N, C-alpha and C positions, 0 to 999 in steps of 0.2 A: 587407484580407485577414487571415485568421487561419490559422496553421499548427499542425497537430497532428503532432508527430514521434513516429512509432511506429504502425504499422498492425496491431497485435495486437488482442486482444479489447477492451481498454479504450480504446485510441486510436481504433479504428474506431467504437466506441459514442459516444464524446465528439464525434467529428467529425460523426456523424449528428445528434446532439442539437443541436449548434451550427448545422448546415446546416438542420435542420428549423425552427430559430428565425429563419431568413432570412438568415444570413450565409454568404458564400463562404468555403470552407475548402480549404486545401491539406492533403492527407494524405500524409505522407512515409513511404515504406517502403524499407528497405535493399535488399530483393530485388526485382529487376525483374519477376519473375513476378507478384508481388502487384499491382504497378502495372498490368501488362498485363491481368490478370484484371478489375480494376475498370474499366479503360477499355473493355474488350470486352464484359463481362457486367454491369457495374454491381454486382458482388458481390465481397466478400472471401471467396473460396471456402474458404480455410483455416479461417476462424473462423465465418463466417455464410453457409454455402452456401444459396442460395435466397432470401436477404434482399436486396432491391434497395436500393441506396444512392442518395440524391438526386443530381441532375445538378450541383448547386452544390458537390459534393465533387470536388476536382481532384487525382487521385493523381499522385505524382511521386517520383523517386528522387534528386532534386537538392536539396541544402540551400540553394542560392542563393535559393530562394523566401522564406527567412527575411528577406532584405533587402527584399522587397516587402510585408512585413506589419508590424504593430506589436504583435501578441500571439502568443506561442508557447506551446503546451501540450506539455510533455515527457511522453510516455507510453511510454517505454522501460522495460525491466527496471531495477531500481535499480542493479545493478552496471555499467550502461552510462551512467549519468547524467553522470559526469565526462567520459567520452570524447566524448559527444554535445555537452556544453556547450562543450568545447574546440573541436569542429568548427564550431559555429555562431557562435563568438565574433566572427569577422571580419565577420559579417553583422548583428550586433546593435548597435543604437544606444542612446543613453541614454534614448530614448523607449519602447523595447520593454518589454513586460510579459512575464515568464516565469512560467508556472504549472506546477508540478511535480505529476504524478499518481502517480509511483513511491513505493512505501512500502518503506523500508529504511534502512540505516545504512552509512556507509563506515568500515571498520576494517581495518587499523590505519594511521593514527591514527583515533580516534573522532571522526567528524564527521557531523552531520545533512546530508541531501541539499540543503537550501536553502543551507547553508554551503558545500557543494561547488560549487553553481551560482554563488554569489556570488564565490567564490574564482577560478573560471575565467573568468566573464564580467564581473564587476565591477558588475553591475546592482544597484540598490537596489529596483527594482520587481519583487519576487519574491513569489509566492503559492504556497500548497500546498493541494491539494484532497484530502480524506480523508473516509471515512464508510462506512456499511454499504451498499456499492455494488457489486453484482454486475453486470458489464458486460452480460450477456445480458438482464437486466431493464431496464437503461437503454435498450438499443437497441430493445427491444420496447415502449418508451414506457409501462412500468408505473410506478406511483407510487413515487418515490424521494426521499430526503432526503440531503443531503451537507453537509459543513462546509468553508468556504473561509477560510483564514487568511492574513493579510498584515499587516505593520507599517504599510502605506500605505492610508489611507482611500479615496483615489482608485482604487487598484487593486481594493479590495474592491467598491466600487460598480460599476465598469466590468465586472468579470468576472461579478459576480452578475447584472447585466442581460443579459449575453450567454448565460448558462446557464439562467436561470429560465424556466419556463413552467408550464402547468397541472398537469403531472405531476412536475416536477422542482423541489424546494424547496431553496434554498441558505441555510444559516445562515452568519453571518460573525463573525469574531473577530480580534483582533490578537495572540492568543496562538499564535504560529507554533510555538514550542517544544512546547507542550502537545498541539497537534493533530498535529504531526509525530511526536512520540514515541508518541502513542496508536496511530498507524498501524504503528509498528514493534512495539510491545509486544503488540498484540492478535494479531499473527501468531504470536508465540512462545507465547502462552497458548492459541491455537487448536491448536497442536501438542500441548500438554499434554492438552487435552481429547480430542483424537483418540486419544492413547495410552490415556487412561482408557476411551474407547469400545471400543477394541480389547480391553482387559482385561475388558470387560463388568462394570465396577464398578457397584454399586447407585446408584440415582438420588439418594438422600440424600447420599451421599459425592461424587457427581459435581458437584452444585450447591454443595456446601460448598467444594470445591476451586475451582470457578469464582468463587465470592465471594472466596476468598483471592487468586485471580489479580487480581481487580479491586482488592483492597487493595494488592497489590504494585505495580500500575500507578500507583496514587495516590502511593505512597512514592517510586517512581523519578521520576515526572514532577515532583513537588515538588522533589526533589533536583537534577534537571538544570536547573531554572529555569522550569518551566511552571506554569500556574495550575490549581488543583484544580477550578475551575468547568468547565474544558474536558473533564473526564471525563464531564460530563453533557450534552455535545453529542453529535451523532450519531457524530462521529469517536472518541468514547470508549466509553461504555457500549453504545451501539447497535452499533458495529462489533465490539466484543468478543463480544457475544451472537451476532451473525450468524456470524462466522467460527468461533466455538467450537461452534456447534450445527447448522450447515447442512452437509449432505453435498455442497453445491456448493463449499465452501471448500477450496481447494487445500492450505492449511496444516493444516486438520483431517484431510484425507486423508493428508497426509504423516505426521502423528502416528499415524494408524491403521495405516499401513504399518510405522512403527517399532514400534508396540505388538504387531504380529503378527510382528515380527522378519523382515520381508521386504525391508528397505532394500537389502541386498546384491544383491537380484535385479533392481533397477531402475537405470537410468542416472542419473548425477549431473545431473539436469535442473535448470533454473533455480530451481524452487521449493526443491529440496534444497540447492543452493548458497546461496541467499539465506537459507534457514532456519538453516543452520549458521553463516553469517556473523553474522546478527542475534543468535543465542544467545551466540556467543563474545563479541561486542561488549558485550552487555548484562550478561553475567556478569562481564566485566572491570569494567564501571562499578559494578555492585553491590558487588563485592569491594573495589574501590578506595575506595568510600565507606562501607564497613562496613554495608551494607544487608542485612537478612535477607530472602531471597527463596527460600523452599524450593520453591515451585512451579516457578520458573524453574530452580532447581537440578535438579529432577526431569527437566525437558526436557534439560538439559545432560548429565545422567547417561546418558540413553537415546540421544539423537541424536549426541552428540559422543563420549562414553566407551563407547558401545555396551554399556551395562549391561543385564542382564536386566530387561525392563520391569516384570514382576511384583514382583521384589525392590526395584526402584527405587520403585515405588508404595508398598510396605510401609514403606520408609524415609521416604518423604514423609509418610505418615499418622502415623508415629511422631513426626516432627518437629512436625507440627501439634498432636498431642496434648500434646507437651511445652510448646508455646507457650501453650496455653490451660489448662494444669494449674497454672500459676504463680499 
């Protein structure tokens, strides 16, 4: 058996992908209503009303099912990864493979989520999945590519075989750091591009700033210990382009809301909380290592310091002019 922890949009989509590939899947939800709806209607009514789920998806609100499996996909929000890892620890053996789908960073202190999982569970068989992957397209079986990273070749082969089919392509790499950090950074830069969209800046400037964001990603990933080659996997360039340009991107929408100065009018939902935490963590890392990241600084100014987005953009453009006038 395979367990997917988290019955949100991505968790449900991955559970269906795995089930469609012929594997039995436990889908864990914290709320009993989600479990009851799937049992009664074969639908996750909160995220995919009207979309029937296969009968080999078994909904549950008990984490004891982890003991009956050998592969666990964690599909919770990133801020819940430590807590859920702690909860399942007593059910995990040394043979378990843990695959993390959450994209985020723990701060303070600064820790990647795979490090958090390892610290809590102690497992060496950990993988991360990242890429330009909108859950709605995965669950609709639209062509999708993703990147799977693990230090263990056995884990890469096994998880790739479980996920791959005619519409779902899985790239593999051992650069866990590069893939994981790409997933964090692209969300930050999607916020930047959402702010730019809200300000209706011209297209030449928009894509110049996006290219600078990609350069900053390279600088940070190299300094944190990742490999430059990982930027050219789907988890790098592809994910940055998707989340920065698509109106389906929650972080781009967050940036748009910030750019319109509407953030005070919405609740501190998960995407706002995660966005602020990621920006704080990565600005801390950049400053600690004397890295020049003006695009990230632009996001910090607007999202954290609540600066006027127009004046923050003018300051960003001035900094970029100075960089290239030397």
